[in-house]
ROVO-361862 format. One record per residue (C-alpha): x, y, z. Coordinates in steps of 0.25 Angstrom, whole numbers, plus 5000, padded with zeros to 4 digits. Layout:
# residues N
XYZ ...
This chain:
# residues 183
500050005000 500650144996 500950245007 499850335002 498850225002 499250185016 498950335020 497650335013 497250195020 497650255034 496850375032 495650295028 495850205040 495850335049 494550385042 493950255047 494550275061 494050415063 492650375059 492650255069 493150345080 491950435080 490750345082 490550315068 489750195064 490550065065 490549975052 490949995038 491450135034 491850185020 493050285021 493350365008 494450465007 495050554997 496550575000 497550684994 499050684996 499950804996 500950714988 500550704973 501250564972 500450514983 499150564978 499450494964 499750364972 498450374979 497750394965 498450274959 498150184971 496650214969 496750194954 497550054956 496450014966 495350034955 496249964944 496549844953 496049704948 494949644956 495949544962 496949664966 495849744972 495349624980 496749604986 496849754990 495449744996 495749625003 496949685009 496149815013 495049725019 496149655028 496349795034 494949825036 494649915024 493949905011 494449995000 493750064988 492350044992 491850184992 491550284981 493050294979 494250204979 494750284991 493750225001 493850105011 492850035020 493250005035 492549935046 492450005059 491849915071 491049975082 492249945092 493150025083 492150145083 491950135098 493450135101 493750255091 494750155084 495450195072 495550075063 496850105056 497649975056 498650015046 499550135047 499650135062 498750255063 498250315076 497350435079 498150535086 497050645089 495550635088 494550745091 493050755088 492150885088 490750855083 490750775070 492250805067 493350715071 494850755070 495950655071 497450645069 498250515066 499550455065 499950335056 501250245057 501150185043 501350265035 501750365044 500650475044 499850565052 498650655050 497350715054 495850705050 494550765052 493250685051 491850745050 490750645054 489550655046 488750545053 489150415060 489150355046 490050465039 491250555040 492150645032 493550665035 494850745031 496250685034 497650735032 498750625033 500250665033 501250555029 502550545022 502750475008 504150445004 504750535015 503850655011 502750715019 501350695013 499950745017 498650675013 497250735014 496050655014 494550675014 493650555017 492350505021 491850385030 490550325028 489950215036 489450095027 488949985036 488949925050 489449795043 490849805038 490649675030 491949615027 492849735031 493449705044 493649815054 495049875054 495949855066 496749965073 498249945074 498749845083 497449755084 
């Protein structure tokens, strides 16, 4: 997985974590994001990765989907290829647990005022940090903005993301809940 794709995946996992932390409905969530990088090469690599996913043979796509399913995610199910589905259990929601199993991510700050949640995070792999703001439209929907700072080939890079979360169902089907680091 490329570094930029790993950062995008970490960000998507954080979206799911923020939703769960604020009494959102447990179950299957679809998270869609639009990411822009300060580095034109990374922006190009992200566009190429999306194109490659669309052009994969059914066998290749199944292999990638199976790999993602083992991590508790299902890619590309929404209106755009930059969406994923994640399963959030009631216990995860009740514990305000961030379900990032890759990247060694942890929330470093979190505050809520009304329907707005602000949070900051730090990740170990790839080394990155950032902050985000989530606006909860309802227990089944939210909008977010996030900034991720990282380094690619020794050069600092900033990625800005806009996204949405949408509750799909109380039944996660064959998508397994994500496990937090160390569990």
